[in-house]
N, C-alpha and C positions, 0 to 999 in steps of 0.2 A: 502492499499500499504505501510507504513512504517514497521509493522509488516512482511508482506510477506519479504521485503526488509532487513530485522533485523535477522529473524529465517532461509530464506533460501540462502540469501548471506552472512550476514557480521558474524555470529558465525560460519559458517562452516569454513569460511575466518579465521576465528581468530585460530580455533583450528585446520587449516592447518598450521600455523605457525612453530608446530612444526619437520613439515617435512623439514624447512626452517634452523633447528639448534635452533629454538627458544627451551626451556627446558620443560615439562610436566606442572614441579611447577609454570613455570614464566606462561606459557601461562593459567593453572589455577586460578591464581592472578590476572588477569587480567580478567579473562571473568564472574570474583565476581563482578568484579565493573562495566563492560560492562552492566553484567544482572540487575546489582539494577538501574545503568542509564535508558534502557532502560525500565523496569519495571513503571518509573517515568515518560519518555519523552513521551511515546504514548498516555497516557493517557491526559498529556498533550495538545499533538497536537491534538488528537480528542477535546477535548473543547474548543479549537481554532480554527478547523475547524467548529464546529457550532457553537460559535459565529460571524463569519465571514459568515455563511451559512443563518443566520437571518438579516433581511433588517438593514439595514444601519442607517438606521433612531434610530432603540435601538440603537446599540451600542454608535451612539454621544449622544444619552441619559446620556449614564453612562458613558462615559466622561466625560459630561457638570457638572453632579451630583457628580462626583469621584467615583463611583461602579464599573467601565469598572475591569472583571477579566482579560480584556486581555490585560489590562497595566500591572497587578500584572506579569501574567504569563510572560510576555516576560520582567519584570524586565525596561521597561522605567519609565521613571515619565515626568508630563507634569503641566510646570514651568509658571505662569501666570506673567505676569509684571508688 
């Protein structure tokens, strides 16, 4: 779904900004950043989806022993008091 939205909605929308006075050069510069972001973001979302799709007991175990990739991807940290 994310890949579809970015490929068919967001990218064409970004390119269409040239019709609203945004220079082609500025659009191309932003397009490079956006495409790089998407290249990293979609695989991270896919991995997170797979983690969340698995039984929650598996993720609870990984949270307990500090091996949760989900926490690493989201940038969250768990602090024990």
